[in-house]
PALOMI-432147 format. One record per residue: x, y, z of N, C-alpha, C, CB in turn. Coordinates in steps of 0.02 Angstrom, whole numbers, plus 50000, padded with zeros to 5 digits. Glycine has a CB too. Layout:
<recs>
XYZXYZXYZXYZ
...
</recs>
This chain:
<recs>
569325148357847569565152457791570335153057790569255159357795
570695154357846571425154757843571745148457813571705155857912
571465142457829571745136357801571675136257725571405130157831
571095138457701570985138757628571475143657596570265140757613
571565149457628572025154457602572745151857602571975160957642
572915148057654573585145257659573705140257602573685141757727
573205136157588573275131357532573325134957465572685126557532
572925140157457572935143957395573605147457386572365149057393
573895150057441574545153357438575085148457418574705156657505
575045142257445575555137157429575525135157356575455131057473
574935136057325574855134157255574965140057207574165131357243
575145145757235575255151757193575885150957150575315158057237
575935154657095576535154257052577165156257090576455158756990
577715153357072578345154857106578695160857076578805148857105
578465163357018578795168956985578555175657010578685168556911
578795181156979578605187857000577895189556980579085193056971
577615194457015576935196556998576645201057051576495190456990
575995202057045575625206557090575065202557123575335212657052
574955203657188574405200457223573915205757248574665196157283
573275204057246572735208657262572325205657319572285210157200
572345208857378571985206357436571285209557438572375207957500
570775205457456570095207957462569795205957529569655205157404
569325210057552568995208557616568355204557603568835214957655
567955203657656567355199457650566835202457603567045198457718
566875208957590566405212157544566695212757474566205219057569
567245209157462567575208957396567875215657377567085206757343
568005219857425568345226257411569105225257415568115231757460
569455228257369570185227857369570455231957427570485230357301
570835228657471571105232257529571865232857528570905228657593
572195229057484572915229557480573155226757413573265225857538
573645230257383573965227857322574725227757335573795232457260
575035222157320575755221557331576095218057273575895217757396
576755218357271577145214957220577635210357254577505220057173
577895205557217578365200857246578795197857190577995195357285
579415196357208579855192657162579615185457156580595192957185
579345182757211579045176057211578365176557245579505170857248
577835175957206577165176557234577035171157286576645175957179
577265165157274577145159657322577465161157389577425153057293
578095163257389578445164657452578125170457490579185166057439
577965175857452577675181657486576995180057515577625187557438
576565176857478575895175357502575915170357560575465172657446
576365165457556576415160557610576625163857675576915155057592
577025169357670577245172757731576665176057768577775178057714
576135177757731575545180757763575155175657803575085184057710
575125169457778574675164457808575065158557839574195161757755
575675159957861576095154657889575885152657960576815156757890
575485156857992575265155358060575715158558112575245147958071
576315161058092576755164358140576505171458153577485164458113
576655173958212576445180758230576845185758188576545182058306
576505190758162576835195758121577155201058165576335198958071
577765202858147578135207558189577855214658185578875207558169
577595216758128577325223458124576565223358130577535226958059
576305228558161575585228958177575165229058114575445235158219
575405232758063575005233758003574855227157968575355238457955
575365222757962575265216357928574765212057966575925212657921
574815212158033574345208358073573625210658063574525208758146
573525217358062572855220158051572605218257981572865227858059
573065218757931572875217157862572655209857856573465218557815
573045205157884572895198057877572215196457906573435193757911
572035199757961571375198557992570805200457946571325202358058
570935205057898570405207457854570365203657788570515214757840
570865199557773570895196157707570395190457704571615193557693
569955190657653569485185157642569655181257579568775187857637
569995184657532570205181357470570765185457439569615180557421
571095182457390571605186257353571655183657282572295185757389
571925187857239572045186057170572775187457153571565189957122
573035184157102573725185457081573745186957007574185179357098
574225190956987574345192556917575085191456905574125199956898
575255186756863575955185356848576245190456799576035178256820
576875192156807577225196556760577885193156740577365203556792
578195195756688578815192756664579415194856704578915194556591
579355200456741579925202856782579665206556842580385207356740
580105207556891579905211256951579795218556934580435210557006
580145221156884580045228156864579345229056835580575230256812
579115224256795578435224456770577935224256827578295218656721
578075220056877577635219556935577605226256972577885214056983
578165229756977578185236257010577735241256974578905238957013
577775241456908577375246156868576635244356874577585245956793
576465237856870575765235756877575495237356946575695228356862
575905236156997575695237657065575535245057072576245235657116
575975249357045575865256557048575215258557015576445260357016
575075255756956574455257356920573835255056958574465254256850
573865249156988573295246557025573155250557088573395239157042
573685252657122573605256757182573285263457164574285257957218
573515266357109573235272757087572495272057068573635275557027
572325266357039571635265357017571165263757075571605259656966
571375259357120570915256957173571015260357240571005249557181
571595263557252571735266857315571545262457375571365273557319
571865256557382571675251857435571795254657505572065245357427
571405252157551571405254657620572085253857654570885250957662
572435248357642573055246957679573685248457640573055239857700
573625251357581574215253957546574345261157569574135253657469
574965263057570575135269857588574965274357530575895270557607
574525279257541574335284057490574585290957511573545284057479
575015293757470575265300457484574795305657454575985301357455
574685310957492574245316257469574615322757470573605316657512
574615326057412574915332757406574365337757423575215334057334
574415340857481573885345357504573845351757461574005347257576
574405353757434574415360057396574615358557325574895365157428
574305362057279574515361757209575065367057201573905363057160
575685365057213576225369757208576295372157135576885366657232
576425378657124576485381157056577135378857023576455388657055
577085377456959577655375756917577625379856854577675368056901
578175379856817578195383356752578195378156696578815387956748
577785379356646577715374656590577965377856526576985372356583
578375374256488578635376556424578445371456371579415377656428
577985373356327577735368756275578215368856216577015370556253
578645363856211579155363756158578865361856090579705358856177
578225359856087577925358256022577705364555985577325353656032
577695370256020577505376555989578095379355949577275381656043
577935383055896578465386255856578845391355898578165389655794
578475395055939578775400055983578535398756054578595407355960
578865394256091578625392356158578595398256206579085386956188
578115397856252578055402956304577985399456371577445407656292
578125403056424578075400356492577375401356520578595403556539
577095396156550576445396556583576525394156655575925392256545
576155397356700576125395156770575565389956775575995401156819
575725384056797575235378656804575285375756875575335373156751
574745372356896574735369256962574725361656957574135371757001
574735359156896574725351956888575205350056832574015349356872
575645345256846576135343056797575825337256758576795340856831
575775338156692575475333056650575985329356609574965336256604
575795323556586576235319456543576065321056470576155311756558
576205327256449575985329756383576565331656338575535335656392
577175329856356577745331356315578055338156327577555330856244
577715342356367577995348956383578545348256436577435353756408
578945353556443579475353656493579225357656553580145356756463
579305354756612579065357956674579655359756719578565353356712
579595365356754580105367556801579765369056868580475373956773
580055366656920579765367556986579675360657019579085371256982
579225360257068578765365457090579115370857132578205362457130
578815376757133579075382257172578715382457239578995388957134
579065385057289578795384957357578175389457365579325387057406
578115394557323577555399157330577415402457264577705404457384
576815405357259576635409057199577085415257192575895411157201
577295418157249577745423957247578405422257214577865426557317
578665416257229579295414157199579225413357124579545407557230
578655410957101578525410257029578495417056996577875406357017
578145421757028578085428456999578765431856993577615432757042
579175431157044579845434157041580265431056985580205433257108
580215424356978580585420856925580345423056856580525413356933
579685423356847579415425356783579605432556766578655424656783
579585436856815579755443856804580475444456779579665447956869
580915440656810581625440856789581705438056719582065436956839
581365432456704581425429356638581155433956584581065422656636
580575437056597580285441556547580725447556534579595443956571
581035450056586581465455956578582125454156545581605459156646
582385448156558583045446256535583035442756468583375441856586
582545438156458582555433956398582015435656347582485426756419
581485439256368580995442156323580615436956281581335446956276
580415431456313579965426756280579275429956269579895420156322
578905427356222578235430056210577785428756271577915427056147
577295433056282576865432656341576195429356327576745439556370
575945429756265575295426656250575365419056255575045428756180
574865415756283574925408656300574575404156249574645407256368
574365406756192574055402656141574575397856111573725407056085
574375391756092574865387056064575215389756002574515380556047
574845393455961575135396355901575165403955907574735394255838
575655406855876575715414055876575215416955827576445416255857
574775421155852574275424355809574555430855780573615425755849
574545431455714574825437555683574455443755706574785437055607
574845449055717574565455455738574835460955692574735457055812
574445466255686574665471755643575185476055679574055476155623
575175476155745575675479955783575805476455849575435487255794
576395477455878576565473855939576175476255999577315474455953
576145472056050575785473756112576225478156157575555467456149
575935479856214576285484156261576925480956289575825486056318
576925474256295577515470956322578135472256278577395463356328
578035472256213578605473656168578845480756176578395472356094
578365485256182578555492356191578925493456256577925496756188
578795489256306579145489656370579805485856369578705487056426
579955482556313580585478756308580555472056342581135482756337
579945469256350579865462856385579675457156339579355463556440
579615458356274579405453156227579725454556159578635452856221
579945449156125580235449856058579705451056005580645443656041
579075449756020578505450755975578575446855910578425458155959
578625440155914578645436255852577985436455814578815429055868
577465439355845576815439855812576825444855755576285441855862
577285449655756577295454755703578005457155686576885460655723
578515454655719579205456455705579565450455673579565458755769
580075451855632580445446355600580925442755648580845448955540
580645438455690581055434555738581115427455711580735434655810
581705425455692581795418655664581715413455719582495418055631
581515407455698581425402055747582095400155778581115395955713
582625400455738583285398755765583485403555821583815398755709
583365409955810583525414955860583095413955923583415422055832
582455412655913582005411655969582175405256007581275411455945
582325399955971582505393656003583135394256044582585388055952
583595398456022584205399656061584035402856128584705404056022
583555407456127583335410656190582975405556235582865416656176
582565401256204582225396056242582745391456276581755391856196
583275389856240583815385756268584125389256329584355384356215
584215395756325584495399456382584005399356442584645406756361
583365400056428582865399756482582885392956516582155401256454
582945387656477582965380956505583595380156549582955375656449
584155382756525584765382456566584665386056632585365385456528
584345391956628584245395956688583785392456738583945402756669
583225389656713582745386456758582985379756784582085385656723
583445376556747583725370256770584325371156816583935366056710
584495377456830585055378756876585735378356842585025373956933
585755378056776586395377656740586675384656729586315373956672
586735388456783586925395456776587645396356755586805398956842
588085391756775588795392356754588845391556678589235387056790
588495386656651588495385656578588165391556543588125379156561
587625394256572587275399856542587715406056540586625401256579
588025407756597588445413856598589045413256550588695415156669
589325407256544589875406256497589645407356426590185399056505
589045405056410588765405956342588645413356328588115402056335
588335416856374588185423956363588825427956358587745426656420
589315426456401589945430156400590305429156333590405427956458
590305422956307590625421556243590285425356187590615414056229
589605425356186589245429056134589365436556140588485427556139
589425439156201589545446256211590235448156184589495448056285
590735444056198591405445556173591435445056097591915440756205
591085440256068591075439655996590745445755964590705433255974
590185447955994589845453855967590285460055971589185455056004
590635460756027591095466456034591665466055984591375466756106
591915459955971592445459155922592225460955851592705452055923
591575459955836591315461855771591065469055770590745457155752
591195472655826591005479755833590245480655832591335483955777
589875475455853589145475955861589005477955934588785469155842
589135484355948589145486556017588445486656049589455493356022
587925487956009587245487956038587065480956061586735490555986
587205475856019587065468956039587485466956098587175464155980
588125469056099588565467456155588305470456220589275469956141
588015476456216587735479756275587135475856302587545487056260
586705473456255586115469456276586345463056311585665467756214
586855459756283587115453656313587445455056380587605450256265
587765460756386588075462656450587545463356504588475469156443
586995466756488586455467656537586155460856556585905472256510
586085456356507585835449656521586305445856567585725445756456
586955446456555587455443156596587425445656668588155444156567
587375452256676587335455156744586715452656781587335462856740
586145452156745585525449956777585585442756800584925450656728
585885438456759585955431356778586435430756837586205427256719
587005434356834587495433956889587205436556954588125437956870
586785441656950586475444357011586005439157042586095450756995
585645435456999585205430157023585605424557056584785427356966
586155422757025586575417357053586825419157122587165415957007
586975425557133587215427757199586705426557253587395435157197
586055426957235585515426057284585365418757298584895429557261
585565414257253585415407257262585865404257317585505403457197
585585399157350585945395857404586215389157378585485394857467
586875388557377587175382257356587165377457416587895383257329
586905371357404586875366457459587375360757449586165363557465
587635360057387588165355157374588675358257327587865348557344
589255355157323589785357657280589935353057221590415358657321
589565347457215589695342857160589245343957100589635335757183
588755348757106588325350857050587925344957020588745354056996
587725340257062587335334457040586595335957053587555327957076
586155334057005585435334557015585215328957062585045334256948
584875330757115584645325657162584015327957199585195323857213
583615323157219583055324357264583235321557332582385321157236
583075325357384583255323357452582615322457492583725328757486
582525316457521581905314757555581995314757631581655307857532
581525317757665581505317557738580815315457761581695324457768
580775311457813580135309057839580095310657913580055301357827
579505313157934579375314358005578715310858023579335321958021
578695308058083578105304258103577955305358176578205296758088
577325306958190577055307158258576365304058254577035314658287
576325297358262575695293858251575115297258287575745286658276
574545298058251574385294958186574565299258126573655293558184
575005304158134575175308558079575875306958053575135315858101
575965307857988576625307057957576655311557896576765299557937
577275313757881577365318457825578035317157792577315325757850
578035317357726578655316757687578815323457655578595311157633
579445325457661579675331757633580235330257583579935336757689
580175332957522580685331757472580965338457448580395327757412
581635338857446581985344857422582255343357352582555346857470
582135348057306582375347257237583005351357229581825349457186
583565347957222584215351157215584445350157142584755348257265
584565355657108584775355257038585435359157029584225357956991
585925355557003586585358556991586885361557055586535363856937
586725358357112587005360657175586605365957211587685363157164
586075368757178585675374057208584975371457223585645380157161
584705373957279584025372157298583535375457250583875374257371
583125371457215582655374057166581935374157192582685369957103
581785370257243581105370057270581025364257319580605369357213
580435363757347580295358457396579545357257397580565360257467
579355351457424578645349657424578515344757481578445346457356
577915345257511577745340657564577155336257544577585344457629
577145330157571576615325357557576355322557623576865319557511
575695322757632575385319657690575335312157678574695322657705
575385308457731575345301157726574675298957756575935297657763
574265295557715573615293157738573675285857761573085293857682
574045284857814574115278057842574395279057913574585273457797
574005277157962574185278658031574765274358056573595277658076
574885268558026575405264058052575925262358000575075257758079
576015266657951576505265357899577215266457926576385269857838
577685262257905578385263057924578725267757875578745256257927
579315270257894579685274857851579865271557784580315277157885
580115265257782580235262157716579615261557673580535255157726
579035260157704578415259957666578245266757635577835257457710
578335271957674578195278757650578655280557593578265283957707
579295278857599579775280457546579605276557483580495278957569
579435270057490579255266057432578645268857397579125258857453
578145271057436577545273957406577715280457369577015275357460
578165284457397578365290657364578725289157298578825294757410
579185284457299579555282857238579085280557183580075277357252
578575276657200578105274257150577645279857126577695268457178
577345283257174576805287857156577065294457127576385289257217
577615297057154577855303557131578195302957063578345306457182
578655298357056579055298056994578665294756937579695294257006
578135291256953577715288556900577345294256864577215283456928
577225299756901576825305256874577225311156850576335307556926
577885311356861578275317156841578825315156793578575320556902
578965319356743579525317956697580195320256725579395321256630
580185324056779580805326856807581105321856857580675333656841
581525317456832581855312456874582595314356880581775305256844
582855315456940583545317556948584035311756940583645320857016
584665313356942585185308256936585245304157000585855311556919
585085307357056585175303857121584595305557167585845305857153
584385300657206583855301557256584145299257323583205297557238
584135303757372584395302257439583815300557485584815308157467
583865294957520583335292757565583595292457636583055285857542
583155293357686583375293357756583475286457787582885297057797
583315281257749583425274457774583495269757714582835272157821
583765263857728583845258957674583165256157654584325253257696
583105254157591582495251157566582675244857528582095256057521
582325239457543582505233057514582415232857438582085227557544
581985237057411581865237157339582205243057305581125237357325
582705246157337583025252057307583335250457239583555254757354
583625244557232583915242657168583395242057113584285236157174
582825239257132582275238457083581995245357063581705234157113
581895249757112581655256457097582155260157053581525260357162
582795259457068583315262857028583305260356956584005261657059
583215253756947583175250956879582575253756841583145243256882
582005253956875581385256556844581465263956825580795255756891
581735267956870581815275156857582335276356803581995278856920
582865272256802583375273056750583075271656682583965268256763
582655266656677582325265056614581855270756594581935258456620
581505273556642581035278956629581395285356607580595280356690
581955286756638582335292856623582765292156561582785294656682
582985285956547583445284856492584165285756511583275289456435
584295287056574584965287756602584975284456671585185295356606
585575283056694585635279556758585395284056815586355277356770
584975281156858584735284556919584965280456979583965285356918
585215283957030585475280557090585045282457150586215282457102
584845277357189584495278557252584985276857308583835274157258
585125281857350585685281157397585455282857468586275285757377
585685278857516585565280157587586225282357618585275273657624
586345288857625586995291357649587085290257724587075298657632
587695289057743587865287957814588295293557843588235281357822
588605297557801589045302857825589125308157771589735299957847
589455313757789589645318857741589075323557723589895315657680
589175327157667588695332257645588015329257629588965335857585
587995323157603587345320157585586935318657647587455313757545
587265316557701586915315457763586655322157791587365312057815
587045327457781586835334157802586195336257765587405339357790
586145334557702585545336157663584935332257689585655334557589
585055325957707584505321957736584265325057801584735314657749
584735327057843584555330257907584155336757894585195331757949
584345340457843583995346557826583275344957805584365350357770
583195339857763582525337857741582105335357800582575332357687
582405331557845582035328957903581825334657949582465323857941
582255339757957582075345357999581485349157970582675350058007
581485350057904580905353257871580285348957878581065354557797
580365342457873579795337957880579495338557950580005330657866
579925338858001579675339558070579315346158080580255338958121
579585351458052579285358058059578585358258027579725363458028
578535355657966577895355857931577395350957962577985354257858
577645345457990577195340758024576905344058086577565334258042
577315347758123577075351258183576525356258164577655354858219
576615359658109576105364458087575465360758068576355368658027
575545355058035574965351158014574575348658075575185345257971
574945346158125574615343558186574235349158221575125340358233
574555355058224574235360858255573595362658218574715366958256
573615362558151573015364158112572475358858121573195364758037
572685352458125572205347058135571865347558203572545340258128
572255349458253571965350258320571465355958322572525351458372
571615361358283571155366958280570505364758246571475372858242
570555360858192569955358358158569555353758204570155354658094
569915349458241569585344858287569195348758339570095340258320
569505353958366569165358058416568555361558388569645363258445
568605363758325568035367058294567465362258283568245370158226
567605356258260567085351258250566765349158316567365345058214
567175348558368566905346958434566445352558459567475345858485
566615358858441566185364458460565515364258424566535371058444
565525362458359564905361758321564475356258352565045360258247
564785350758369564415345158399564095347258465564875339158411
564465350858506564205352758572563645357958566564775355558615
563745363158525563255368658522562615366558487563555374658487
562665361858438562065359758402561795353158427562215359258327
562105350558481561875344358514561835338558464561195345458547
562365337458428562395331958380562605325558415562885333458322
562375319958391562535313558422563255311358410562075308158396
563545313558354564235311658340564615317558309564265305558294
565265316958307565695322158281565555323058206566445320458293
565435329158183565255330258112565875330258067564895336958105
566155324358058566755323858015566565324957941567095316958023
565985322457921565745323557853565115327957856565595316857816
565165333857827564615338557826564415339657753564805345357860
563765338957739563505340257672563035346257676563135333957643
563085350657626562655356557625562365357357555563055362957645
561705358857552561345359557489561095366657479560755354657487
561105368857416560815375257398560535374757327561345381057403
559995378557315559675378757249559855385257213558915377957255
559785385157148559905391257109559475391057047560655392057091
559195396757028558785397256968558605404456956558145392956975
558275405756899558075412556881557365412256854558565415656829
556895414756893556195415056873555925408156853556095419956816
556145403056889555905396256874556235392956815555185396456864
556755396056786557095393156728557795390956748557125398256670
558025385656714558695382956725558805381456799559235387856700
558325377956830558365376556902558885371056914557675374456929
559335372356960559865367556978559965367657053560535369056940
560355362857077560545362657148561265360157153560065358057190
561585361857208562275359657219562365356857288562755365357208
562785351657294562955348857359563705349457368562725341357364
563915352457423564625352757440564745348357501564855360057453
565355345857506565535341257560566165343857595565635334057533
566125344457660566705346057701566875339857743566575352357746
567485337757739567715332057779568275334157824567945326157734
568205332957889568685335057939568835342557934569335331157932
568315346357921568375353657922568615356757858568815355657975
568745352857805569005355457742568585353057684569745353457732
568505357057631568105354957574568425349057538568005360657525
568015344157519568225338557478567865339157412568085331657514
568185342357364567855344057301567715337957258568265349057262
568065332457271567915326357234567225323657250568435321057250
566955325657307566305323257329565735328057312566305321957404
565895333857284565365338657265564915335457212565675345257238
564285337357212563805334857163563365340557137563375329357194
563195340057073562745344757041562095341157023563065347956978
561535344757028560885341857012560495346656966560485340457077
560205343856915559715347656874559025345956901559785345856797
558645351056919557975350056946557515347956888557695356556981
557205342056894556825339056839556075339856847556995331856834
555825339856909555105339356919554785345856944554955333956969
555165351256942554895357756963554995362656905555255360457028
554455365956883554505370456825554315377656844554045368056769
554355379256908554215386056930554665387556989553465386856949
554675393857008555115396057062554835393857130555205403757061
554955387557147554735384757211555335381757245554165379357200
555645385657289556265383557321556165377457365556565389257362
555585377057398555455371257442555405364757401554805372357481
555045365157345554965359157302555645357057274554465360557245
556065361857256556735360257230557145356757283557095366657206
557115359457345557495356457399557255349357413557445360757463
556595348257413556325341557425556555336757371555555341857427
556555338857308556745334357253557485332357260556625337757185
557915337257272558625335657272558815331357332559045342057272
558485332557390558635328357448558375321257439558315331457511
557805320557407557555313757393558025310057346556845314057362
558285313557297558755310357250559415308657284558885314857189
559625312857330560255311457365560195305457412560485317557404
559645305057448559595300057501559135294157486559365303357563
558795294357429558385288557411558815282557397557945290257349
558635276557421559035270557408559135269157334558705264557440
558645271157292558685269857221559115274857184557995269757191
559225280557215559605285857181560175288557225559135291557163
560415284457270560945286657316561565288457276561105281057369
561755294957277562335297157239562985295357274562315304657228
562935293757338563535291757375563335286457426563875297857410
563735281457433563585276257482563695278357553563985270157468
563985284257563564155286857629563635292057651564855289857630
563375291157710562915296157739563325301457776562415292757786
563065307557778563425312757815563355311857890563175319657794
563785315057927563705315557999563255321458017564385316258035
563235326357970562855332457983562635335257915563285337658024
561995336757909561705339457848561495346657859561105335157824
561675351057812561475358057814561085359757751562085362757821
560565363857759560195366457701560215373957704559465363757698
560295377157646560315384457644559605387057646560695387057580
559405389657703558725392257711558525392057784558235388157670
557945394757798557715395257867557315389357890557315401357875
556835390857934556455385557966556045381457915555995388358018
555795384857862555405381357811555825376257774555105386357763
556425378057754556865373357719557065367557766557495376957694
557165369157829557335363957877556755358957884557505366957946
556145361457887555565356957893555485352457831554915361057903
555625355257773555605351157712556115345557717555745355557649
556735347257739557255342157744557065336757794557925345257764
556785338757851556585333957902556045329257875556325337557965
555555332057838555015327857811555285322857759554465332257780
555775324957718556065320357669556425314657703556545324157621
556805316357755557175311157791556705306357827557665314257842
556165308957855555665304557888555355299857836555125308757924
555195302457778554895298457724555365292757703554735302857664
556015294157703556515289257681556765284857739557105292757649
556515286057800556715282057857557415283657883556685274857840
557645289757870558315291757890558315296957947558695294557831
557735298457973557705303358027558065300658088556965305158045
558525304558114558915302458172559575299158154558515297858214
559685297758089560315294558068560905299458071560255291757998
560765305858065561285310958068560975317658086561665311558000
561395322358108561155328858127560945333058067561685332558166
560525338058079560275342258025560155349258050559625339257996
560265354258007560155361258025560025365257962560755364158065
559685370957971559595375757917559955382157936558845377057903
560245385557886560595391757899560295397157856561365390957886
560045402457888559705407957853560095414357863558975408757879
560085418557811560435424957815560075429657863560485428157745
560455434257890560165439257936559695443857897560735443357970
559135445657929558655450157899558805457257923557925448157918
559115461157879559325467957898558735472357913559745471057843
558165471257879557565475357891557305474457962557025473557840
557445468757992557225467458061557765468858112556985460258068
558305471958088558855473758133559315468058150558565476458196
559275462458114559715456758127560405457958098559405450258098
560905455758134561605456758112561975450258101561975460858164
561685444658122562025438258115561575433058082562265435758183
561865428558045561495423058015561205418658071561935418957968
560665415158053560305411158103560365403758087559555413258105
560475399758140560535392558133559935389358166561205389958165
559535385758125558935382458151559055374958154558315383958105
558815371858209558865364658217558175361958233559385362858274
558035355558219557375352758232557195352958306557345345558206
556545353858320556305353758389556435360058428556615348058425
556665365258394556815371558428556535377358386557585372458440
556125381458417555795386858380556285392458363555215389658420
556675394458410557145400058399557815397458373557245404058464
558175401558336558835399358312559335398558369559115404458261
559855394658357560365393458408560785399858416560825387458388
560885401858477561275407958491562025406258489561075410858561
562365409058439563085407758431563495414058438563225404558362
563225419058473563605425258482564255424158518563185430358519
564255419358564564865418058602565315412958567564695415558672
565095410658510565475405558472565535407758399565135398558476
565845413558389565895416358322566285411758274566215423158324
566775408058301567165403658257566715398258227567755400558295
566245395658267565785390458243565315393458190565365387458302
565055399458204564605402758156564965404158090564335409358186
565575406658094565955408058033566085401657993566615411658050
566215396258028566335389857995565715387557957566555384558046
565135387857990564515385757957564335390457899563945385558008
564475396957908564365401757854564805400157794564475408857878
565425398357808565895396657754565635390757713566585394957783
565355385757748565085379857712564485381957670564875374357762
564035386057700563445388457663563655392657602562985392557709
564135397057611564365401257556564675397157499564875406457581
565025391857517565315387457467564765383857428565795382357499
564245381657463563675378457429563335383357382563175375657480
563255389557405562935394657363563365396157301562835401157404
564015396857311564465398157254564435392457204565195399057279
564445386357229564455380457185563805379957145564555374057226
563245381157178562595380557143562495386157093562015380757194
562665392257112562535397857066563025397757007562605404557103
563625395157017564095394456962563835389456911564795392156987
563555383956936563265378956891562675381856853563055372656930
562255385756888561675388856855561895393556800561245392656907
562405397556813562635402356763562935398756702563165407056793
563305393456715563595389556660563045386656616564045384056686
562535383856649561985380656612561595385956573561515376856660
561475391656603561105396956570561495399656510560935402656619
562155400356519562575402756464562585397956405563295403956488
562635391456421562625386356367561965386556329562745379356395
561415387256366560765387556335560705393656290560205387656387
560935399356315560915405556275561335404956213561135411556317
561915402056220562365401256162562035396856110563025398156184
561775391256132561485386556084560875389556049561285379956119
560435392856088559835395456057559995401156008559355397956112
560475405356024560665410855980560985408255916561135415656015
561415403455921561775400855863561325396555819562385396855885
560835393155851560395388755813559985392555761559935385055860
559865398955773559435402855729559815406055671559085408355768
560465405055667560865408255614560915403555554561585410055641
560765406155496560785402255434561505400155419560485406255375
561595393855402562255391355385562655388755444562645396655351
562375389455504562725386955564562365380755589562755392555620
562655375055572562375368755593562715366055655562425363655538
562625359755669562885356755730563645357055733562655349455734
563985355555677564715355455678565015362455685564985352155614
564745367155647565015373955651564865377155719564715378355596
564285375455747564125378055814564625375455865563395375955834
564795369055860565285366055906565975369355898565345358555895
566155370855836566805374055823566825380955855566945374555747
566295384855846566265391555874566285391355951565625395155851
565905386955981565885386556054566555384256082565335381756076
566875379456048567515376956073568055382256070567725370756034
568045386256016568575391156006568475397556049568625393155932
567865400356048567755406856080567525406356152567255410756041
567235400656172567035399256242566425403256265567615400756287
566325409356241565775413456268565425417156212566045418356320
564795419156226564385422756178564695429556163563685423656205
564965432856214565255439556205565845439456157565465442356272
566255434156162566845433656118566645432356046567315428256142
566125428256036565875427155968565585433655941565335421555967
565245437255984564915443555964565425448755941564515446356022
566005449055973566505454155958567025451955906566855456256021
566995445555885567485442955837567355446055768567445435255833
567905447055731567845449855663567655444255614568515453155642
567445446355554567275441455502567885437255485567005445055439
568475440355484569085436755467569235431355520569685441555461
569145433055584569265428155637568775422355633569225431555706
568145423955618567635418755613567765414355552566935421755609
567925417355495568035413555434568675409355437568065418155375
569135411355480569775407755485569735401255523570275412155516
569175399955556569105393755594569005387855546568525394155644
569245381955564569145376055521568405374455514569525369955549
568185373355452567495371755439567055377755424567215368055496
567315383855438566935389955424567135392855357567045395155481
566685396655326566865400455266566625407655276566535397255202
566775411855228566635419055238565875420355241566945423055181
565495416755201564775417955201564465416255269564435413755147
564665410555298564405408755365564645413755417564635401555384
565265415955411565525420955458565135427455455566275422355445
564965429655393564585435855385563875434955414564535437855311
563595428955408562925427755437562945428255513562675420755417
563485425555543563555426055616563635433355637564165421955641
564055436955602564185443955619563545448055612564735446955574
563165446855559562555450555547562025448955600562285449155477
561975442655620561485440555670561605443955736561485433055679
562235444355756562385447555820562325455155816563085445655844
562445457755756562375464955747561645467055753562655467055678
561195462955725560475464455731560235463855803560075459755686
560535459055839560315457855908560465463755953560655451655936
560965467655934561145473455975560755479555953561895474855971
</recs>
C-alpha cells in the first residue's frame, strides 16, 4: 500500500488545494492544505523517517487519500477549515471551549436596539461584545449601561406599543420608546455611545459627552447639561477601574499556550484600545500537538466563527502560514490584520502574561481531571467493573397514567455530561403504565443491531430503578448477546417509610445493594447521573404533553386551521400565554382576523 500511495502522491496536482486522509475503514482521519499538493503529499510517503511523532503515527494509519484543487492557497485554507469543522478528523487539532462565556449582543437591525446577554456568538449581523470572564462581570457592565445610557430593556426585536411606561422608566433606567416620543436619531446616538463604551473607546466617548455638555450649558439647557455631567462622571469612574495593558491603544488578541502532555491549553486575551476587555481558554484535543499546530487551529477555528477580528494578533511562536492567515483575516475584516511574533518590549510582556494565565488554568484543569480519574477508578473498584467507566449511559422513563410515555438516555464521558450524545425515545409498544415494559423497549432499541442509536457501547450502564429494573436490563442484554460486554447497575431511591436514608445501588449477582456509606463521593456521582437522566426524561415528557394539549385545544376552535394554529404556537409558545392574550393581540398576528381572535378568546373563556 505505501508504494501505491507514493505513486498516487507523485501524480497529484502541483497547485494549491486540500488533501483528505482516510484510514482502512474509509474514515477521514486528517485534513490538510498545501501550496503544492504534490510536494506536500510526497513528503508523507518519501520513505524518510518523520521528525515529529504525530506525522509518523498519522502515516501508519493512512490507507487512501483524496485531493481537492483550489485556485489559491487562501481558498484552500477556507476549505480546510470547513472540512475540519464538518468531519472533526482524529489527527487534526480540535479546540474545545469548555465554557460558554457570556457576551453582550446588540441587534442593529432593530429600530431601537437593546442589549442581550448571550452565550453563543452567531453570524447573524448583530454586534457582539465580549466574551466576559464571568456572568458577574456582565451583570456589572449591564447595570452601568442601563443606569448611564438608558437603553430599552425589553428584548423583543420590535418595540411593542404600551399605554404607559414600565417600572424601568420610572426608575430612570429606560428611555421608554414604547410610549414616549424618542426619535430614532436620538436613540441611535445613545447606541453609538454604548458601542464606544463597550469597545473600549472611552477617550472618544468622554470627549463626545464633554462637548455635548458644554454645548448644552452654552445654550442654557442646564437640566440636559446636568444629565450629561452625570453620564461623564460615570464613564470616567469606570475608566479609572480599568487596567491599561498597553499605551498604543491598538486592538489586539494575545495568545498564550501551555502544555503538559497529554494536556494542552490555549489562553487568549482580548485587548481593546489598550485595555483588557476579556479572556478565554480553549482545551486542545490532541495529545501530541505542537504549539504552532495549536495556534494554526485557533486562527482557523476561532476567527472563522467570530466577527470580532482585531487589528493585531500576537502569537508565542512563529508560524509558517502567518502571512496566509493574515491575508485571509484581512479579507474577512475588510481592513489589514497583522499576525506578529514579538521578541522584546511590551508585546513580549503581553505574551508572557497570556502564557502565565495559560499555565495557571492548565494546572487547574489537570487537577480537575485527576479528581475525575480518581472518582471513576473508585466506581470501578466498588462496583467491580472490568474496565474504567469512561462512558456511562443512564436511562429513565417518564409518563402520566400510561399517556405520553417517553424515555431519556444521558451520557457522561470522563465524569462529565456529553449532551451531544443524549437521546430521547417515544415509547411505541406500551400503552399502559408499565415501567418494566418501557425500560425493556428502550433498551432493546438502544442496543439492538438494527436500531443501534450509537455505534459506541458504554463502559457502564445505569437504569433508574431497583432490582426489578436491573433484572429487566440484564435479560435484554442477554437476549441481544451483550451480557458481559460492559458493567451494569440499577439505582433506586431510599425508602423513607422503611427508615432508609441513602439511595441503593444494585448490581447483578448480588441480592443486597452495594454499601457506599464510606464512599459518599461515588454515591453522589451516581446520584447526579440518575438525577440528570430523570430531569432529561421528565422535561421531554412535559414538552410532549404540552404540545399535545395545545394542539388538541386549538384544533377544536372554529376558524383555527393548520396555518393559524402554527402562527399562534410560534408566537405565544404556551397555552397559558394564548389564554391570557387579548383579542387585539391575537388579531394583530399575521394571518389572523378579529373574528378568529374572538373565537379563540371565547373558547378559552368557556374552558375556565
